[in-house]
C-alpha positions in Angstrom: 62.0 -41.4 29.4 58.6 -42.6 28.5 57.9 -42.7 32.4 59.1 -39.2 33.0 57.0 -37.9 30.1 53.8 -39.7 31.3 54.3 -38.6 34.9 54.9 -35.0 33.8 51.6 -35.0 32.1 49.9 -36.5 35.0 51.1 -33.9 37.2 50.2 -31.2 34.7 53.8 -29.8 34.2 53.3 -30.5 30.5 49.8 -29.3 29.1 49.2 -26.1 30.6 50.9 -24.0 28.0 49.6 -25.9 25.1 46.1 -25.9 26.5 46.5 -22.0 26.8 47.7 -21.7 23.2 45.0 -24.0 22.0 42.4 -21.8 23.6 44.0 -18.8 22.1 44.0 -20.2 18.7 40.3 -21.3 19.0 39.3 -17.7 20.1 41.2 -16.2 17.2 39.3 -18.8 14.8 35.9 -17.8 16.4 36.8 -14.2 15.7 37.6 -14.8 12.2 34.3 -16.7 11.6 32.3 -13.9 13.4 34.1 -11.4 11.2 33.4 -13.6 8.2 29.5 -13.9 9.2 29.4 -10.2 9.9 30.8 -9.4 6.4 28.6 -12.0 4.7 25.5 -10.5 6.5 26.3 -6.9 5.6 27.0 -8.0 2.1 23.5 -9.5 2.0 21.8 -6.6 3.4 23.6 -4.3 0.8 22.5 -6.5 -1.9 18.9 -6.6 -0.7 19.0 -2.9 -0.3 20.2 -2.5 -3.9 17.1 -4.6 -5.0 14.9 -2.4 -2.8 16.1 0.9 -4.3 15.2 -0.4 -7.6 11.8 -1.5 -6.3 11.2 1.9 -4.7 12.3 3.8 -7.9 9.9 2.0 -10.1 6.9 2.1 -7.7 4.1 4.4 -7.7 0.6 4.3 -6.3 -0.9 3.2 -3.1 0.3 -0.5 -3.3 3.9 -1.7 -3.8 4.5 -5.5 -4.1 7.9 -6.6 -5.1 10.1 -9.9 -5.2 13.7 -10.0 -4.5 16.6 -12.3 -4.1 17.3 -12.5 -0.3 19.7 -14.3 2.0 17.9 -13.8 5.2 14.9 -12.2 7.1 17.3 -9.3 8.4 17.9 -8.5 4.7 14.4 -8.7 3.8 13.2 -6.3 6.8 16.0 -3.9 5.8 14.7 -3.8 2.3 11.1 -3.3 3.3 12.2 -0.5 5.5 14.0 1.1 2.6 10.9 0.9 0.4 8.8 2.1 3.1 11.0 5.1 3.9 10.4 6.2 0.1 6.9 5.6 0.1 5.4 6.0 3.6 1.6 6.4 2.3 1.8 3.1 0.3 1.1 -0.3 1.5 4.4 -2.4 0.8 4.9 -6.1 0.7 8.1 -7.9 -0.3 8.5 -11.6 -1.0 11.6 -13.5 -1.2 12.9 -17.0 -1.6 15.0 -17.9 1.5 16.5 -21.2 2.2 13.9 -23.1 -0.2 11.1 -21.3 1.5 9.1 -18.2 0.9 9.3 -15.2 3.3 6.6 -12.5 2.9 6.7 -9.3 4.9 4.2 -6.3 4.7 3.6 -2.9 6.2 0.4 -1.0 5.8 -0.1 2.6 6.8 -3.1 3.9 8.8 -4.4 5.6 5.8 -4.9 2.3 4.1 -5.9 0.4 7.2 -8.9 2.5 7.5 -9.9 1.7 3.9 -9.8 -1.9 4.7 -6.4 -3.1 3.9 -4.7 -5.0 6.9 -1.3 -6.5 6.7 -2.3 -9.7 8.5 -5.0 -10.5 5.9 -2.8 -9.5 3.1 0.2 -11.6 3.8 -2.3 -14.5 4.3 -3.5 -14.3 0.8 0.0 -14.0 -0.6 1.0 -17.0 1.3 -1.9 -19.2 0.3 -0.7 -18.7 -3.3 2.7 -20.4 -2.5 1.6 -23.0 -0.1 1.9 -21.2 3.2 0.2 -19.4 5.9 0.9 -16.4 8.2 -0.5 -13.3 9.7 -0.2 -10.4 11.9 -1.3 -7.0 12.9 -3.1 -4.7 10.6 0.2 -2.4 10.3 2.7 -5.0 10.1 2.7 -8.8 9.3 4.9 -11.8 8.3 4.1 -14.9 6.5 6.0 -17.9 5.0 5.4 -20.3 2.1 6.7 -23.7 1.2 6.8 -23.2 -2.7 9.5 -20.9 -3.9 8.5 -21.4 -7.5 5.4 -19.7 -6.9 6.7 -16.3 -5.8 5.3 -14.6 -8.8 1.8 -16.1 -8.3 2.0 -15.0 -4.8 3.0 -11.5 -5.8 0.3 -11.4 -8.4 -2.5 -12.5 -5.8 -1.1 -9.9 -3.3 -1.6 -7.1 -6.0 -5.1 -8.3 -6.9 -6.3 -8.5 -3.3 -5.0 -5.2 -2.4 -6.7 -3.6 -5.4 -10.1 -5.4 -4.6 -9.9 -4.3 -1.1 -9.2 -0.6 -2.0 -11.4 -0.3 -4.9 
């Protein structure tokens, strides 16, 4: 019977159904994984938005610098957009530790750009305080740092710099 089985395998009589089933099982597994990732991602964004709401509620004045817990750049950008939507005349910078690094994002409205605050320079100042670099356009910029332990210093430096420029 051994020979019958091996010749059946070679002629492909056995193998087509299992292969089809395996492919279906794999695809189902991939679907589950995609679903889980999507859920985690929306949970991450939801949590970042909750922090953004708190930052937006406490903020006042032309400069907003906030630090938050974040699981990724998408969440950080969503948080920045939220703060910005509540304070469209303000320069907004958010700083987060993501994967043992620091992510910094900033947006500056035209009214403040004309007074000398440019997002690219602003994020560079913050990044230098936490072991990093970055830059970008006057209205929108991103930077990174290597020392998550220095997020507080980066936020402090960002606030100081913006005040110096606008004073």
